[in-house]
C-alpha positions in Angstrom: -134.8 200.6 -222.0 -134.5 201.5 -225.7 -136.7 204.3 -224.6 -134.8 205.5 -222.1 -131.7 205.4 -224.5 -133.5 207.2 -227.0 -134.2 210.2 -224.4 -130.7 210.7 -223.3 -130.0 212.7 -226.3 -132.9 214.9 -225.7 -131.9 215.2 -222.1 -128.6 216.2 -223.3 -129.2 218.8 -225.5 -131.9 220.4 -223.0 -129.3 220.2 -220.3 -126.4 221.9 -222.5 -129.2 225.0 -223.8 -130.1 225.2 -219.8 -126.2 225.2 -218.9 -125.7 227.8 -221.8 -128.5 230.0 -220.8 -127.6 230.2 -217.3 -124.1 231.2 -218.5 -125.8 233.8 -220.8 -124.1 232.3 -223.9 -125.6 233.5 -226.2 -127.8 236.4 -224.8 -131.6 236.2 -224.1 -131.9 238.0 -227.6 -129.8 235.3 -229.1 -132.1 232.4 -227.9 -135.2 234.0 -229.1 -133.7 234.3 -232.6 -132.7 230.2 -232.4 -136.3 229.4 -231.2 -137.7 231.6 -234.2 -135.6 229.9 -236.4 -136.4 226.8 -235.1 -140.3 227.5 -235.1 -140.9 229.3 -238.0 -138.3 227.7 -240.7 -136.2 224.5 -239.6 -139.5 222.9 -238.1 -141.9 223.2 -241.0 -139.2 222.6 -243.5 -138.6 219.0 -241.7 -142.2 218.4 -241.7 -142.9 219.1 -245.2 -139.9 217.3 -246.1 -140.5 214.2 -244.3 -144.1 214.3 -245.5 -143.1 214.8 -249.4 -140.6 212.0 -249.3 -142.6 209.4 -247.0 -143.2 206.1 -248.5 -146.3 205.4 -247.1 -148.0 202.4 -248.5 -151.4 203.4 -247.0 -152.9 206.6 -246.1 -151.9 208.1 -242.8 -154.9 209.9 -242.1 -157.1 207.6 -240.6 -154.1 207.8 -237.7 -154.5 211.6 -238.0 -158.1 211.4 -237.5 -158.0 209.3 -234.5 -155.2 211.2 -233.0 -157.7 214.7 -233.5 -160.5 212.7 -232.3 -158.2 211.8 -229.0 -157.5 215.8 -228.8 -161.0 216.5 -228.8 -161.9 213.9 -226.3 -159.1 215.6 -224.1 -160.4 218.9 -225.0 -163.9 217.7 -223.2 -162.3 216.4 -220.2 -160.6 219.9 -219.7 -163.9 221.3 -220.6 -165.5 219.2 -217.6 -163.0 221.0 -215.2 -165.6 224.1 -215.1 -167.3 221.4 -212.8 -164.5 220.5 -210.2 -164.8 222.1 -207.1 -162.0 224.9 -206.2 -161.0 225.4 -210.2 -161.2 229.0 -210.9 -162.9 229.7 -214.4 -159.4 231.3 -215.6 -157.8 228.2 -215.0 -160.2 226.0 -217.4 -158.6 227.5 -220.4 -155.0 226.4 -219.2 -156.5 222.8 -218.4 -157.6 222.6 -221.9 -154.6 223.7 -223.4 -152.3 221.4 -221.4 -154.7 218.4 -222.3 -154.6 219.0 -226.1 -150.6 219.8 -226.5 -147.6 217.9 -226.6 -143.9 218.4 -227.2 -143.3 217.7 -230.9 -139.6 218.1 -231.0 -139.4 215.6 -228.3 -141.5 213.3 -230.2 -139.5 213.6 -233.6 -136.7 212.8 -231.7 -138.0 209.9 -230.3 -139.4 208.6 -233.3 -136.2 209.0 -235.5 -134.1 207.3 -232.6 -136.6 204.2 -232.3 -138.0 204.1 -235.7 -136.2 206.0 -238.0 -137.4 207.9 -240.7 -140.9 206.0 -240.7 -141.4 206.8 -237.5 -140.4 210.5 -238.0 -142.8 210.5 -241.1 -145.7 209.2 -238.9 -144.7 211.8 -236.0 -144.8 214.6 -238.9 -148.4 213.1 -239.6 -149.3 213.8 -236.4 -147.8 216.9 -235.9 -149.5 218.0 -239.1 -152.8 217.1 -238.0 -152.5 217.9 -234.2 -150.7 221.2 -233.9 -153.5 223.0 -235.7 -156.2 221.4 -233.8 -154.4 222.1 -230.8 -154.1 225.8 -231.3 -157.7 226.1 -232.4 -158.8 224.3 -229.4 -156.4 226.4 -227.2 -157.8 229.5 -228.5 -161.4 228.9 -227.9 -160.6 227.6 -224.4 -159.0 230.8 -223.5 -161.4 233.0 -225.3 -164.3 231.2 -223.4 -162.8 231.1 -220.0 -159.8 233.5 -220.1 -160.0 237.1 -218.5 -162.0 239.9 -220.3 -158.3 240.7 -221.9 -157.6 237.2 -223.4 -161.5 237.2 -224.9 -161.0 240.6 -226.7 -157.6 239.6 -227.8 -156.9 235.6 -228.1 
């Protein structure tokens, strides 16, 4: 039940955002600017601040290595999709990407609500390790299995 209660603010924010977008307030250009501000400035600042101030009693990097290992395993499962009947080659890249990506914003919100600053710090470690890994795996998947245009410009 605690998890569901922790998820309520996320659901509320997404719902409010969806309602505002439906009302075209702010206009689409405004939403793009807000998204860019979050992804390019605010999110990296949060990750850096939390990691710099985290009171880790032991190194969190073994956890990060385990998470990267799990991502590689999930990428291998996605790669195996090319053998499944009825799966088009171009779909395999999307399967790989969906296997290795996660919603960091929701994870940070839940970690903070459920475990406070330490939860945010551990999630920041996960993000610092998993986001670049997911990006590389996704680009490789789309480059290998995507159509010709994606292979030339991943």
